[in-house]
C-alpha positions as CSV (number, residue, x, y, z in Angstrom):
1,M,159.1,-25.3,71.2
2,S,160.3,-23.5,67.9
3,E,160.7,-20.1,66.8
4,P,157.6,-19.8,64.9
5,E,155.6,-21.7,67.2
6,A,156.6,-19.2,70.0
7,Q,156.0,-16.5,68.1
8,S,152.3,-17.4,67.3
9,V,151.7,-17.3,71.1
10,L,151.1,-14.1,72.9
11,P,152.7,-13.7,76.0
12,H,149.6,-13.8,78.1
13,E,148.4,-17.3,76.2
14,Q,149.2,-20.6,76.8
15,K,149.6,-22.9,73.8
16,L,146.8,-25.4,74.0
17,P,148.1,-29.2,74.0
18,P,147.1,-30.7,70.2
19,R,144.5,-33.0,71.8
20,V,142.5,-29.8,72.8
21,D,142.6,-28.8,69.1
22,L,141.4,-32.6,67.9
23,W,138.7,-32.6,70.0
24,T,137.9,-29.1,68.8
25,A,138.2,-30.2,65.6
26,A,135.9,-33.0,66.1
27,V,133.0,-30.9,67.1
28,F,133.5,-28.2,64.7
29,L,133.0,-30.8,61.8
30,A,130.0,-32.1,63.5
31,A,128.4,-28.9,63.6
32,G,129.6,-28.6,59.9
33,A,128.1,-31.6,58.6
34,A,124.7,-30.8,60.4
35,I,125.0,-27.3,58.9
36,I,125.1,-29.1,55.4
37,Y,122.6,-31.6,56.1
38,A,120.3,-28.8,57.3
39,A,120.7,-26.9,54.2
40,W,120.8,-29.8,52.0
41,V,116.9,-30.2,53.3
42,M,115.7,-26.7,52.9
43,P,113.4,-25.9,49.8
44,T,115.3,-26.2,46.6
45,F,115.2,-22.9,44.3
46,R,113.2,-24.7,41.8
47,E,110.6,-24.8,44.8
48,Q,110.8,-21.3,45.6
49,L,110.6,-20.4,41.3
50,G,113.7,-18.3,41.9
51,Q,117.2,-18.3,40.6
52,A,119.8,-20.8,42.0
53,Y,121.9,-18.2,44.1
54,T,118.5,-17.5,46.0
55,A,118.1,-20.5,47.5
56,P,117.4,-20.8,51.0
57,G,120.0,-23.5,51.6
58,L,122.6,-21.9,49.7
59,V,124.5,-19.5,52.1
60,P,124.3,-21.9,55.1
61,A,125.7,-25.1,52.6
62,L,128.4,-22.7,52.1
63,Y,129.1,-21.7,55.5
64,G,128.7,-25.3,56.9
65,T,131.2,-26.4,54.0
66,I,133.7,-23.7,55.1
67,I,133.2,-25.0,58.9
68,A,134.0,-28.7,58.1
69,I,136.9,-27.8,55.7
70,L,138.7,-25.9,58.6
71,A,137.7,-28.6,60.8
72,L,139.7,-30.9,58.6
73,W,143.0,-28.5,58.9
74,L,142.8,-28.1,62.4
75,A,142.4,-31.8,62.8
76,A,145.2,-32.5,60.5
77,R,147.4,-29.4,61.9
78,S,146.5,-31.3,65.6
79,L,147.6,-34.9,64.6
80,G,150.9,-33.2,62.9
81,R,151.3,-32.1,66.3
82,G,151.3,-35.4,68.1
83,A,147.6,-35.5,69.1
84,L,147.2,-39.4,69.1
85,K,150.7,-39.9,71.2
86,R,150.6,-40.8,75.1
87,G,150.6,-37.8,77.0
88,A,149.4,-35.2,74.3
89,G,146.9,-34.0,77.0
90,G,149.0,-31.1,78.2
91,P,148.8,-29.1,81.4
92,P,146.1,-29.4,84.2
93,R,142.9,-27.9,83.1
94,A,143.0,-25.3,85.6
95,R,145.9,-23.3,84.5
96,R,144.5,-22.9,81.2
97,E,140.7,-22.4,81.8
98,G,140.4,-18.6,83.3
99,Y,141.6,-16.5,80.3
100,S,140.0,-18.4,77.8
101,N,136.5,-18.2,79.7
102,V,136.9,-14.8,79.9
103,R,137.5,-14.7,75.7
104,L,134.7,-16.5,75.6
105,V,132.3,-14.6,77.9
106,L,133.3,-11.1,75.9
107,A,133.0,-12.7,72.4
108,A,129.5,-14.0,73.5
109,A,128.5,-10.5,75.3
110,L,130.0,-8.8,71.8
111,C,127.7,-11.2,69.7
112,L,124.4,-10.6,72.5
113,G,125.1,-6.7,71.9
114,F,124.8,-6.8,68.3
115,A,121.9,-9.1,67.8
116,V,119.9,-7.6,70.5
117,G,121.2,-4.1,71.1
118,M,122.3,-3.0,67.8
119,V,120.6,-4.6,64.9
120,T,117.0,-2.8,65.7
121,R,118.5,0.4,66.8
122,L,121.0,1.5,64.1
123,P,121.3,0.7,60.5
124,F,122.9,-2.6,59.6
125,W,125.9,-1.6,58.2
126,L,126.6,0.8,61.3
127,A,125.6,-2.0,63.2
128,T,128.0,-4.2,61.5
129,A,130.8,-1.8,61.6
130,I,130.7,-1.1,65.1
131,F,130.7,-4.7,66.2
132,V,133.5,-5.7,64.0
133,F,135.8,-2.8,65.4
134,L,134.9,-3.8,68.9
135,F,135.5,-7.4,68.3
136,I,139.1,-6.7,66.8
137,L,140.0,-4.1,69.1
138,I,138.7,-5.9,72.1
139,F,140.7,-8.7,71.3
140,E,143.8,-7.5,69.5
141,W,144.4,-4.8,72.7
142,R,147.5,-5.8,74.7
143,R,148.0,-3.7,77.8
144,E,151.5,-4.1,77.7
145,Q,152.0,-2.1,74.7
146,S,152.6,1.5,74.5
147,W,149.7,3.8,73.0
148,R,152.2,4.3,69.9
149,A,151.8,0.4,69.4
150,R,148.4,0.2,69.6
151,L,147.8,2.7,67.1
152,R,147.9,0.4,64.4
153,P,145.5,-2.5,65.6
154,I,143.2,0.7,66.1
155,V,143.5,2.1,62.6
156,T,143.3,-1.7,61.0
157,A,140.0,-2.3,63.3
158,A,138.5,0.7,62.0
159,L,139.4,0.1,58.5
160,L,138.5,-3.6,58.8
161,A,135.3,-2.5,60.3
162,G,134.1,0.2,57.8
163,I,134.9,-2.5,54.8
164,T,132.8,-5.1,56.2
165,G,130.0,-2.7,56.9
166,L,129.8,-2.0,54.0
167,L,130.6,-5.2,52.0
168,V,128.1,-7.1,54.2
169,V,125.0,-4.8,53.3
170,L,125.9,-4.9,49.4
171,V,126.5,-8.8,49.2
172,F,123.1,-9.3,51.3
173,E,121.3,-6.5,49.6
174,R,122.4,-6.9,46.2
175,V,123.8,-10.6,45.7
176,F,121.3,-12.4,47.8
177,L,118.5,-9.9,47.6
178,V,117.9,-10.0,51.1
179,R,116.6,-7.3,52.6
180,L,118.7,-6.3,55.9
181,P,117.1,-4.4,58.9
């Protein structure tokens, strides 16, 4: 493993084999294409008698396009790492599943807590800021770090959370004219 690759993998994480990235890219490319198609068949802004930037399919189409582009990028990177070479499957599944599954459950719990627990009970900007703060903090927290080393991710998470909470509300309410809960 080259020096830049070695630095990109945290000590408690195993680098996934390139074929896993290729399959992941295929799934996200299909999802992006499905989102773009669904946005395409939504009513147009002319049917809604509104402006072009208020069309109901505009934001989903943008998300679908971004997802598809990132999936293509992931596929190209995995092909460059030898995803189609014989033996590129990687280590046995049991060795890498545990930690990944915990992270998946944590992410799902955070999203569910945001959607069900916070959105209807708190102002949207505050719910968004708390969600972003917790998400960054949980996934950047390292037990082996000293408290001094943990201070930077905490401050970064707080700044990003505040900025995100504010920008989400401003963009949706001022640009897309969507009233948030």
